[in-house]
N, C-alpha and C positions, 0 to 999 in steps of 0.2 A: 504494500500500500504506500502511496505517496503522501507524505505529510503536507507538502506545499499545496496540493490540489484537493485535499480531503475536506469535505463539508461535514462539520460536526453538529450542524443544526439540521434536525429532521425536517423534511419537506412537508408542508401543510397543504392539504387539499382544500383550497379556499371555496370550492363549490359544494363542500359537504353540507348536509342539511341539519346535522345535529351539532350541538356545542358540547364542549368538555367542561366538567367541573374543574375546580382549581387543582385537585390532586391528579386527575387524568392529564391535565395540561402539563404539570410538572413531570409526571412519569413519562409521557410521550416524548418529551425532549431529553430528559436526564438519562433514561435508559439507552436511547440512541447515542447520545454523546459519550457515555461511558463505554459502550460497545466499540465505537470508533476509536476512542482514545486508547483503550486497552490493546486493540489491534495494532495501532500505530506504535505504541510503546514496545510491543513485542518485536515488531520489525526494526525499530530503532535500536534495540539492544543487540540485534544481529549485526548491525553495521560494525560495531567495535569487536564484538565477540567472535565473529566469523570472518567478515570481509577484510577489515583493516589488519587484523592479526595475520591473516594469510598474506596480505601484501607486504607486511613488515618481514615476515619470515622469508619471502621470496626475494625482496630487494636488499635487505640488510644482511641476510643469510644467517641470522641468529634470532633466537627467541629472546624476548625481554627477560632479563633476570628479575625475579621477584624483588620489587623495591627499587629497581634500576630503570629509569626511563630511557628510551632510545632518542639520543640527541638528533640523529639523522631524520627520524620520523616526526619529531615535534612540530615543524612547520606544516607538515601534511595533516597531522591531527588537528592543528589549529584551523587549517583551511576547512576541513570537514565539519568541525564544530561551528564555525561561522556559517557554513551553508545550512546546517541543521537549524541554527538560531533563526536565520532568514526564513526558512520554510515554516517554522513554528509561528513566527510573527505573521506571515502571510495567512496562515490558517486561522489565527485569532482575529486578524483584521476582517477576513472574509466572514467569519462567524458573527462578529459584532455588526457588520453591515447587514447580514441576513436578519439578525435580531432587530435591528432598527427598521428594516423593511417591513417586518411583521407588524410593528406598531404604527408605521407611518402610511399604511395602505389607505388610499382615498375612498375605496368602496366600503371600508369599515365592516368587514365581515365579523360575525359573532364567533369568537374563539372560545371564550370562557363564559360559562353559564353563571349568571348571578340571579339570585332571587331576592325579593323584598317583601316585607310585610308592614302593614300599617296598623299601629296600635296607638290611637290618638293620645298624645299629639306627636308621636315619633314615627319615623320610617326607619326600619332596620334592614340592613343588607347582609346577605350571606353569599360569598365571603365578604367580610367588611372591607372597606377601602384600604384600611391599614394592612389586612391580611393579603389582599391583592397586590398592593405595593411591595410588601416584603417578599412575596413569592416571585414577582417579576425582577426585583433586585437580586434575589438569590439566583435566578435564572441567568442574569447577566454576569454575576460573580463567578458562577460555575464555568462559564466560558473562559474567563481569565485564569481560574484555578486549574484549568486543564494543563497549563504549562508546568505545574508542580509535579506532574507525572513523568516528566522528561528530565532525568538526572544528568548533570554535567559530567564530563570526563575528568579523570585525575589529570593533573598537569603533566604533560609528556607521555601520557598513556592513552590508549583507546579503551579504557576500563571505566565504566559508569559507576558513580557513587550509588550505593544500594540503599534500600529502605532501612531505617532504624526505628527503634521504639523511643519515643520521647520519654525522658526520665520522669517528668512531672505528670504528664497527661496520659501516658501509656498509649498514645496514638502513633501510628506509623507515619513516617515522613522521610523525605530524601533531603539530606543536608544541603546539597548544592544543586539547584535546578535553574532553568531558564527564566523563571518567574520574574525575578528582580530586573533582569535586563530587558525582558519584553515590556514590563510595566514602565520602563524609562523611555520607551518609544513614544514620540509626540503624537502619532496617529492613534495610539491606543489610549494614552493618558487623556 
């Protein structure tokens, strides 16, 4: 799978006759995004683990000693890491543009079902405007958080930083990802 051309936002059939409730809306997009990202991360890990290691063994004629980076391959690894960074950035920009397009359609199709009830003197909505706003913000944040799945390479190696358990929260995380660099891009920020 190609990171640069991947669409991590599920296509919506705007001609559909039924609307989704807020949980269906979230599941529709989140399940698809996670499926695509997990597939991309798997392919991404093969770049260093299979392809670049094979190139290093063929060109430098030696395998990296554990803990010893290959000085000859370092610029090559930097080149590929930059290419991957650019591909991830394009994927995120494309997803954010698709996200914006969903909300900016002029036909204003009904995507999320909202109900209301009138109990004098108040009108109550389900989901509430606050719940809807939070869910849509979570949807946008999840696009950006996709970059946290792509671990950076060790300096001078084509080996990806692996997931660790956070000591305080016991949550899995990757210590060095593309997230910070992608977030510094002016198109994304």
